[in-house]
C-alpha positions as CSV (number, residue, x, y, z in Angstrom):
1,M,-6.0,-8.9,15.0
2,V,-6.2,-5.7,17.1
3,W,-9.3,-3.9,18.2
4,I,-9.4,-0.3,17.2
5,E,-11.9,1.8,19.2
6,G,-13.8,4.2,16.9
7,G,-13.3,7.9,17.2
8,A,-12.6,11.1,15.4
9,F,-9.2,12.3,14.0
10,T,-7.7,14.8,11.5
11,M,-7.3,13.0,8.2
12,G,-4.7,14.1,5.7
13,S,-2.1,16.8,5.9
14,N,-1.5,20.4,4.7
15,R,2.2,20.2,5.2
16,H,3.4,17.6,2.7
17,Y,2.3,16.4,-0.8
18,P,-0.7,18.1,-2.5
19,E,-2.9,14.9,-2.7
20,E,-2.9,14.7,1.1
21,A,-4.7,18.1,1.5
22,P,-6.9,19.4,2.8
23,A,-6.6,18.1,6.4
24,H,-10.1,17.6,7.6
25,P,-12.0,16.0,10.5
26,V,-13.2,12.4,10.0
27,A,-14.8,9.9,12.4
28,V,-14.9,6.1,12.1
29,D,-16.6,3.3,13.9
30,G,-14.6,0.6,15.8
31,F,-13.2,-2.4,13.9
32,M,-10.6,-5.2,14.1
33,I,-7.5,-4.9,12.0
34,D,-4.7,-7.3,11.2
35,R,-1.7,-6.8,13.5
36,H,0.6,-7.0,10.5
37,P,0.4,-7.2,6.7
38,V,-0.6,-10.5,5.2
39,T,2.5,-12.6,5.0
40,N,3.8,-15.0,2.3
41,E,2.9,-18.0,4.5
42,E,-0.6,-16.8,5.0
43,F,-1.2,-16.0,1.4
44,A,0.3,-19.4,0.4
45,R,-2.3,-21.1,2.6
46,F,-5.1,-19.2,0.8
47,A,-3.7,-20.0,-2.6
48,Q,-3.4,-23.7,-1.8
49,E,-6.9,-24.0,-0.4
50,T,-8.6,-22.0,-3.1
51,G,-6.4,-22.4,-6.2
52,H,-6.4,-18.7,-6.6
53,V,-4.4,-17.4,-9.6
54,T,-3.1,-13.9,-9.1
55,S,-3.3,-11.1,-11.6
56,A,0.5,-11.4,-12.2
57,E,0.1,-15.1,-13.0
58,R,-2.4,-14.4,-15.8
59,A,-1.6,-13.1,-19.3
60,P,-3.0,-9.6,-19.8
61,D,-6.1,-9.4,-22.0
62,P,-5.1,-7.9,-25.4
63,A,-8.4,-5.9,-25.4
64,D,-7.1,-4.0,-22.4
65,Y,-3.8,-3.1,-24.2
66,P,-4.7,-2.2,-27.8
67,G,-1.6,-1.9,-29.9
68,A,0.6,-3.8,-27.5
69,D,3.2,-6.3,-28.9
70,P,1.5,-9.7,-28.4
71,T,4.9,-11.1,-27.2
72,D,4.7,-8.7,-24.3
73,L,1.3,-9.9,-23.2
74,V,2.5,-12.7,-21.0
75,P,2.2,-13.3,-17.2
76,G,4.5,-11.1,-15.3
77,S,4.8,-7.9,-13.3
78,L,6.9,-4.9,-12.5
79,V,10.2,-5.4,-10.7
80,F,12.4,-2.7,-9.1
81,R,16.0,-2.4,-10.4
82,P,18.3,0.0,-8.7
83,T,20.2,2.3,-11.0
84,T,24.0,2.6,-11.1
85,G,23.8,6.4,-10.4
86,P,21.6,9.4,-10.2
87,V,18.7,9.5,-12.8
88,A,15.8,11.8,-13.5
89,L,13.2,11.1,-10.8
90,N,10.3,12.1,-13.0
91,D,10.4,8.9,-15.1
92,F,9.7,5.7,-13.1
93,R,10.8,3.6,-16.1
94,N,14.4,4.4,-14.9
95,W,14.0,1.8,-12.1
96,W,10.8,-0.2,-12.8
97,T,11.1,-3.1,-15.4
98,W,8.3,-5.3,-16.7
99,T,9.5,-8.8,-15.9
100,P,7.8,-11.9,-17.3
101,G,7.4,-14.5,-14.6
102,A,7.4,-12.1,-11.7
103,D,4.6,-12.9,-9.3
104,W,4.0,-13.4,-5.5
105,R,6.1,-16.6,-5.5
106,H,8.8,-15.0,-7.5
107,P,8.7,-11.3,-6.5
108,E,11.9,-10.2,-8.2
109,G,11.4,-12.4,-11.3
110,P,11.5,-16.1,-12.2
111,A,15.0,-16.7,-10.7
112,S,13.7,-15.5,-7.3
113,N,11.5,-17.2,-4.7
114,V,10.1,-16.6,-1.2
115,G,11.9,-19.4,0.5
116,G,13.0,-18.1,3.9
117,R,10.7,-15.1,3.5
118,E,7.6,-16.8,4.9
119,R,7.1,-14.1,7.5
120,H,7.7,-11.2,5.0
121,P,4.7,-9.4,3.7
122,V,3.3,-11.0,0.5
123,T,3.9,-8.7,-2.5
124,Q,3.1,-8.8,-6.2
125,V,-0.6,-8.8,-5.3
126,S,-3.2,-6.7,-7.1
127,Y,-6.3,-5.1,-5.6
128,F,-8.3,-8.1,-6.9
129,D,-6.0,-10.6,-5.3
130,A,-6.2,-8.7,-1.9
131,C,-10.0,-8.7,-2.2
132,A,-10.1,-12.4,-2.9
133,Y,-7.9,-13.2,0.1
134,A,-10.1,-11.0,2.3
135,E,-13.3,-12.7,1.2
136,W,-11.7,-16.1,1.9
137,A,-10.6,-15.0,5.3
138,A,-14.1,-13.6,6.1
139,K,-12.6,-10.1,6.4
140,S,-12.6,-6.9,4.3
141,L,-10.0,-4.4,3.1
142,P,-10.1,-1.1,5.0
143,T,-11.2,2.2,3.7
144,E,-8.6,4.9,3.5
145,A,-10.0,6.5,6.6
146,E,-10.1,3.3,8.6
147,W,-6.5,2.6,7.7
148,E,-5.3,6.1,8.5
149,F,-7.1,6.2,11.8
150,A,-5.6,2.9,12.9
151,A,-2.1,3.9,11.6
152,R,-2.1,7.2,13.6
153,G,-2.5,5.3,16.9
154,G,-4.2,8.2,18.6
155,L,-1.3,10.6,17.7
156,D,-3.5,13.1,15.8
157,R,-1.7,15.4,13.4
158,K,1.7,13.8,14.1
159,R,4.0,13.5,11.1
160,F,4.8,9.8,11.6
161,A,3.0,6.9,13.1
162,W,5.2,7.2,16.2
163,G,5.5,11.0,16.5
164,D,7.1,13.9,14.8
165,E,10.8,12.9,14.8
166,E,12.0,10.3,12.2
167,L,14.3,8.6,14.7
168,V,13.4,7.5,18.2
169,R,16.5,7.4,20.5
170,G,18.5,7.1,17.4
171,R,16.6,4.1,16.1
172,R,14.7,3.8,12.8
173,Q,11.1,2.9,13.3
174,A,10.2,1.5,9.8
175,N,11.7,-0.3,6.8
176,T,12.4,2.5,4.4
177,W,15.2,3.6,2.0
178,Q,18.1,5.5,3.5
179,G,20.3,7.4,0.9
180,R,19.6,8.8,-2.5
181,F,16.9,6.9,-4.4
182,P,17.0,4.9,-6.7
183,W,20.7,4.2,-6.6
184,E,22.2,4.6,-3.2
185,N,20.7,2.6,-0.3
186,L,22.8,2.9,2.8
187,L,20.9,0.1,4.6
188,D,20.9,1.9,7.9
189,D,17.8,-0.1,8.9
190,G,19.4,-3.4,7.9
191,F,17.1,-4.3,5.0
192,A,17.5,-3.9,1.2
193,G,14.0,-5.2,0.5
194,T,11.1,-6.4,2.5
195,S,11.6,-7.4,6.2
196,P,9.9,-9.9,8.4
197,V,6.8,-8.5,10.0
198,G,7.5,-7.1,13.4
199,S,11.1,-6.2,12.8
200,F,10.5,-2.7,13.9
201,P,8.7,-1.3,17.0
202,A,4.9,-1.6,16.9
203,S,2.7,1.5,16.7
204,P,0.8,2.9,19.7
205,Y,-2.1,0.7,18.8
206,G,0.1,-2.4,18.6
207,L,0.3,-2.6,14.8
208,Q,3.4,-3.8,13.1
209,D,4.8,-2.4,9.9
210,I,1.9,0.0,9.5
211,T,4.2,2.3,7.6
212,G,7.2,1.3,5.6
213,N,8.0,-2.3,4.4
214,V,5.1,-2.5,1.9
215,W,2.3,-0.2,0.6
216,E,-1.2,-1.4,1.5
217,W,-4.3,-1.5,-0.5
218,T,-7.5,0.3,0.6
219,T,-11.0,0.3,-1.0
220,D,-11.2,4.0,-1.8
221,Y,-10.8,5.3,-5.3
222,F,-8.0,7.7,-5.6
223,T,-8.7,11.4,-6.3
224,A,-6.2,14.2,-6.7
225,D,-7.0,15.6,-3.2
226,H,-9.3,14.9,-0.3
227,A,-11.7,17.7,-1.2
228,S,-12.7,16.1,-4.5
229,G,-14.1,12.9,-3.0
230,E,-17.6,12.5,-1.8
231,K,-18.0,12.4,2.0
232,N,-20.6,10.8,4.2
233,V,-20.8,13.3,7.0
234,S,-24.1,12.5,8.6
235,P,-23.6,12.3,12.3
236,S,-26.7,10.1,12.6
237,D,-24.7,7.4,10.8
238,G,-22.2,7.3,13.6
239,C,-19.5,7.1,11.0
240,C,-18.2,9.8,8.7
241,V,-15.9,7.8,6.4
242,P,-15.1,9.3,3.0
243,A,-17.1,7.3,0.5
244,N,-16.1,5.9,-2.8
245,P,-17.3,8.1,-5.7
246,R,-20.4,6.7,-7.3
247,T,-19.3,4.6,-10.3
248,T,-21.8,6.4,-12.6
249,E,-20.2,9.8,-11.8
250,Y,-16.6,8.8,-11.3
251,S,-14.2,10.4,-13.7
252,F,-11.2,8.3,-14.7
253,V,-9.2,11.4,-15.6
254,D,-7.3,11.2,-12.3
255,A,-6.8,7.5,-12.7
256,G,-4.4,7.7,-15.7
257,E,-4.8,5.9,-19.0
258,G,-8.5,5.3,-18.4
259,Y,-8.0,2.8,-15.5
260,P,-9.5,3.4,-12.1
261,R,-7.0,3.7,-9.2
262,R,-7.4,2.7,-5.6
263,V,-5.7,4.5,-2.7
264,V,-2.6,2.7,-1.3
265,K,-1.2,3.8,2.1
266,G,1.8,3.5,4.3
267,G,4.8,3.8,2.0
268,S,7.4,1.0,1.6
269,H,11.0,0.0,1.7
270,L,11.5,2.0,-1.5
271,C,10.4,5.3,0.1
272,A,13.3,7.8,0.5
273,P,13.0,11.5,1.6
274,N,14.6,12.7,-1.7
275,Y,11.8,11.0,-3.7
276,C,8.9,9.6,-1.7
277,L,8.6,10.8,1.9
278,R,5.4,8.7,2.2
279,Y,6.0,6.4,5.2
280,R,3.5,8.6,7.1
281,P,-0.1,7.9,8.0
282,A,-1.4,10.9,5.9
283,A,0.5,9.9,2.8
284,R,-1.4,8.4,-0.1
285,Q,-1.0,7.3,-3.7
286,G,-3.2,5.9,-6.4
287,Q,-2.5,2.5,-7.9
288,T,-4.4,0.9,-10.8
289,E,-6.4,-2.1,-9.6
290,E,-4.6,-4.8,-11.6
291,T,-1.1,-3.6,-10.7
292,S,1.2,-5.7,-8.6
293,T,4.8,-4.8,-7.5
294,P,7.4,-6.1,-5.1
295,H,6.6,-3.4,-2.6
296,L,2.8,-3.6,-2.5
297,G,0.8,-5.7,-0.1
298,F,-2.3,-5.4,2.2
299,R,-3.8,-6.1,5.6
300,C,-7.5,-6.8,6.4
301,I,-10.1,-5.6,8.9
302,V,-13.3,-6.9,10.4
303,R,-16.1,-4.5,11.0
304,T,-18.4,-5.3,14.0
């Protein structure tokens, strides 16, 4: 893990996607954070010792999906399938496919496996799976503010985790999508999917894969913009981390289909400028808690 000295920074951005605004000052206390996302080999050790069964390995509860075809309510998850040409980018169903048998051991479906990918980030893990791992490891998941503060590496207001320019001396700094998503991946960075942790330069704070490779879970509920969330801004607390909305007051309108969403950060190997320029510290999306995909993972922190 890496020690992150607490401090103040400008969270969010007014220059990119609407949900990142408004940019605003936030302070966090110091904490330890995993140097890289949790890997397949680390998650395998957890699963072996605890017998944990992930969300994708369990059949969905019919009560949660009224009207669904019972034959579809089997263990599985979403899998990315590149298209053969340009498609409408406003319908994710063009490239995401529900795949029975897809889980963390078989991230692209039952015919796949993670052999040889021990040092790749674990994927196909839900928020609940990430929390279970964190509890086993005597750690926690970060808040959105903690994650973003660590990701910025002291480069306040910079576009990327390494500065304002996408390339540094002509070299790519993260595992992302080059070309036109979701059909043309030029593979300039050398990877079509996830990459072993540490394949790209570390951030100023020494963190690996803090953007790109896989999205990472945080504990904050997702709201449409930073202004709509409650804030703890009492200086006497020594920490001004945005707080989760109180569950008794939280409206699930923003969550979609009645399910609460948590903030995920960092972008992934599927992020391309023409669709998802989100491999930046300020970028954020909401993901339903039970969701698992082949580009979503996590890392943990320890608060002192």
